[in-house]
C-alpha atoms as one frame of an Amber mdcrd trajectory, in Angstrom:
protein
   0.000   0.000   0.000   1.567   3.275  -1.127  -0.772   5.550   0.831  -0.326
   5.936   4.580  -3.401   6.567   6.759  -4.809   9.963   5.842  -3.173   9.948
   2.388  -4.474   9.242  -1.095  -2.246   7.678  -3.764  -3.256   8.199  -7.400
  -1.461   6.090 -10.012  -2.101   6.828 -13.681  -2.191   3.594 -15.661  -3.125
   5.230 -18.961  -6.123   6.651 -20.841  -8.878   6.760 -18.153  -7.438   3.929
 -16.026  -6.262   4.647 -12.482  -5.193   2.778  -9.387  -6.535   4.716  -6.419
  -5.379   3.848  -2.904  -7.226   5.341   0.045  -8.705   4.243   3.349  -6.488
   1.147   3.328  -8.155  -0.091   0.129  -7.127  -0.484  -3.508  -9.532   0.702
  -6.197  -9.220   0.354  -9.959 -11.195   2.779 -12.119 -11.931   1.895 -15.768
  -9.023  -0.565 -16.037  -8.075  -1.141 -19.676  -4.816  -2.991 -20.318  -5.609
  -4.240 -23.842  -3.427  -3.364 -26.823  -6.384  -3.442 -29.220  -9.969  -2.253
 -28.925 -11.453  -4.037 -31.943  -9.684  -1.996 -34.687  -8.145   0.719 -32.475
  -4.524   0.125 -31.485  -3.084   1.333 -28.212  -0.309   3.881 -28.846   1.130
   4.113 -25.314   1.620   1.125 -23.055  -0.110   0.831 -19.686   2.112   2.255
 -16.974   1.422  -0.679 -14.659   1.229  -4.383 -15.468  -1.664  -6.381 -14.043
   0.774  -8.780 -12.380   2.338  -5.847 -10.511  -0.949  -4.581  -9.074  -1.834
  -5.110  -5.421  -4.937  -7.124  -4.581  -7.883  -5.007  -5.708 -10.799  -4.382
  -3.366 -13.183  -2.788  -5.888 -13.292  -2.035  -9.607 -15.302   1.047 -10.595
 -16.616   1.280 -14.160 -17.968   4.597 -15.426 -19.757   3.299 -18.537 -19.821
   0.464 -21.036 -17.739   1.938 -23.870 -14.914  -0.380 -24.842 -12.142   2.070
 -23.924 -13.504   2.078 -20.349 -14.958  -1.414 -19.879 -12.633  -4.051 -21.305
 -13.756  -7.580 -20.546 -10.371  -9.347 -20.987  -8.720  -6.820 -18.644 -11.414
  -7.345 -16.021 -11.052 -11.122 -16.161  -7.292 -10.815 -15.633  -7.701  -8.398
 -12.723 -10.145 -10.784 -11.028  -7.793 -13.768 -11.490  -4.812 -11.759 -10.254
  -6.585 -10.622  -7.087  -7.875 -14.134  -6.444  -4.336 -15.495  -6.673  -3.057
 -12.889  -4.202  -5.698 -13.237  -1.492  -8.107 -16.024  -2.395 -11.108 -13.811
  -3.118 -12.276 -11.659  -6.007 -12.856  -7.887  -5.929 -16.313  -6.347  -6.101
 -17.483  -4.190  -9.008 -19.346  -0.879  -8.894 -21.178  -0.059 -12.120 -23.861
   2.273 -13.456 -27.408   0.986 -13.611 -28.008  -1.468 -16.498 -24.306  -2.281
 -16.923 -24.344  -5.121 -14.398 -25.249  -7.797 -16.955 -21.941  -7.218 -18.760
 -19.824  -7.937 -15.680 -21.887 -10.460 -13.666 -20.479 -13.479 -15.596 -16.847
 -12.459 -14.985 -16.557 -13.687 -11.393 -16.655 -10.556  -9.234 -17.464 -11.212
  -5.574 -20.387  -8.813  -5.905 -21.686  -6.264  -8.404 -23.134  -3.043  -7.006
 -25.117  -0.816  -9.367 -25.702   2.882  -8.854 -27.744   5.674 -10.387 -26.745
   9.342 -10.307 -26.297  10.662  -6.754 -26.719   7.235  -5.177 -24.053   6.154
  -2.708 -22.535   2.943  -1.408 -19.835   2.323   1.199 -16.989  -0.115   0.565
 -14.776  -0.820   3.562 -15.281   2.640   5.023 -14.859   4.504   1.717 -18.028
   6.170   0.460 -18.612   6.036  -3.303 -21.140   8.403  -4.885 -22.107   8.208
  -8.540 -22.176  11.540 -10.363 -23.943  12.783 -13.505 -22.218  13.270 -16.842
 -23.111  14.446 -20.334 -22.350  11.378 -22.403 -24.068   8.109 -23.382 -23.721
   4.527 -22.210 -24.447   2.136 -25.092 -22.113  -0.824 -25.493 -23.526  -1.558
 -28.929 -25.586   0.659 -31.213 -29.021  -0.033 -29.780 -28.525  -0.765 -26.044
 -29.047   2.857 -25.114 -30.665   1.902 -21.791 -27.267   1.577 -20.130 -26.230
   4.092 -17.475 -23.089   6.211 -17.350 -21.464   8.764 -15.079 -18.533   9.358
 -12.760 -17.658   8.719  -9.120 -16.571  10.646  -6.052 -14.763   8.504  -3.488
 -14.451   9.849   0.040 -12.520   8.604   3.065 -13.128  11.082   5.855 -11.925
  14.411   4.506 -10.048  12.984   1.505 -12.035  12.857  -1.735 -11.317  12.063
  -5.379 -13.585  12.634  -8.391 -13.261  10.589 -11.602 -15.669  12.117 -14.117
 -15.775   9.307 -16.645 -16.443  10.713 -20.114 -18.473  13.898 -20.384 -19.005
  17.010 -22.383 -18.985  20.279 -20.478 -22.308  20.838 -18.691 -23.762  22.644
 -15.691 -23.590  19.429 -13.673 -19.916  19.993 -12.878 -20.826  22.923 -10.659
 -23.537  20.868  -8.933 -21.072  18.026  -8.310 -18.726  20.511  -6.670 -21.456
  22.012  -4.537 -22.884  18.687  -3.377 -19.776  16.524  -3.006 -16.807  18.953
  -2.765 -14.054  16.694  -4.183 -10.459  17.738  -3.527  -8.825  15.929  -6.465
 -10.443  15.824  -9.923  -9.475  13.333 -12.641 -10.822  14.928 -15.811 -10.702
  14.011 -19.546  -9.032  16.329 -22.062  -9.067  14.383 -25.356 -11.392  13.236
 -28.179 -12.854  16.682 -28.932 -12.423  17.091 -32.720 -14.448  17.626 -34.844
 -16.133  20.261 -32.725 -19.372  18.280 -32.527 -17.579  15.759 -30.304 -17.534
  18.395 -27.554 -21.142  17.590 -26.766 -19.900  14.345 -25.171 -16.152  14.988
 -24.593 -14.399  17.977 -23.050 -11.687  19.859 -24.892  -8.719  20.911 -22.738
 -10.312  24.319 -22.223 -13.680  22.722 -21.401 -11.967  20.422 -18.894 -10.270
  23.362 -17.179 -13.624  25.117 -16.928 -15.102  21.936 -15.417 -12.236  21.789
 -12.917 -12.888  25.362 -11.814 -16.635  24.653 -11.570 -16.026  21.568  -9.418
 -13.797  23.600  -7.119 -11.207  20.873  -6.534  -7.710  21.734  -5.328  -5.869
  19.636  -7.932  -6.653  18.329 -11.400  -5.132  15.223 -12.984  -5.784  15.122
 -16.766  -6.735  11.843 -18.447  -8.285  10.364 -21.608  -5.625  11.541 -24.056
  -2.609  10.212 -25.900  -3.450   6.487 -25.669  -6.087   5.635 -28.284  -6.763
   7.602 -31.467 -10.465   8.311 -30.942 -10.836  11.603 -32.830  -9.124  14.010
 -35.204  -6.942  16.217 -32.975  -3.167  15.491 -32.984  -2.290  13.017 -30.243
   0.191  15.403 -28.640  -2.132  18.443 -28.644  -4.393  18.081 -25.555  -1.883
  18.438 -22.703  -0.062  21.557 -24.019  -3.454  23.168 -24.691  -4.567  22.393
 -21.151  -1.386  23.826 -19.642  -1.650  26.988 -21.735  -5.250  27.490 -20.635
  -4.221  26.866 -17.023  -1.407  29.435 -17.245  -3.828  31.981 -18.660  -6.233
  31.276 -15.781  -3.430  31.427 -13.217  -3.914  27.857 -11.992  -1.085  25.953
 -13.678   0.315  24.972 -10.261  -2.903  23.055  -9.603  -2.584  20.803 -12.680
  -0.830  17.487 -11.965  -0.049  15.773 -15.279   1.033  12.214 -14.534   2.953
   9.974 -16.897   1.873   6.370 -17.328   2.902   4.475 -14.194   3.509   7.627
 -12.156   2.048   7.895  -8.662   1.245  11.074  -6.754   0.615  11.065  -3.004
  -1.883  13.609  -1.717  -1.567  14.145   2.053
């Protein structure tokens, strides 16, 4: 365990995948370790190998899109945790996503709707709204989607999942007051994509609306999902942050890098 009591450790695995350690527990959020998503090739390797992970207590999935919910990765995470401690992790999923993960062997599958909460080992998990969509295939539009705020006492981390910029970011900040925000900055061109994905400038605006102390950018540089150059999002975010006078609050992590938040 990298995080001491009262600390949060955030490890960026790549794309939207994080290892989050808090409250004595290990959480994986949107773990995708695959090199291929059907026809889309991974351009940057995961920063952590599954075999090097600690035993995972819970896997949180924000929605059913294949760059966030990867069935082979989930199976491997379950087997790895079972080998380490003899039991599988639980899964936390949006409503109507549970059927995709029930057959995989999780110890339990907990489903949430927006603003609902569940407690795992003393860590409270609240599901948050987003402006996106949740279909796995073309027609299964009944599936839920969103983000999560995890809270252990006064420590709190927000993973937005995928979202376009919307007024809900301010409401999330007002209701849940996260201290650390993991926010997406890629897949925004052509401009119509911004209805469901934030540009770097949109993401900075969301960060300021949420009112978190620190922002960790994600969802860029790993899979070619849109038309912007792969190396464009992070410099654009940092330029916008400098203009807004908040560049010291942006924590850009490389794949495999861990940041401790006391």
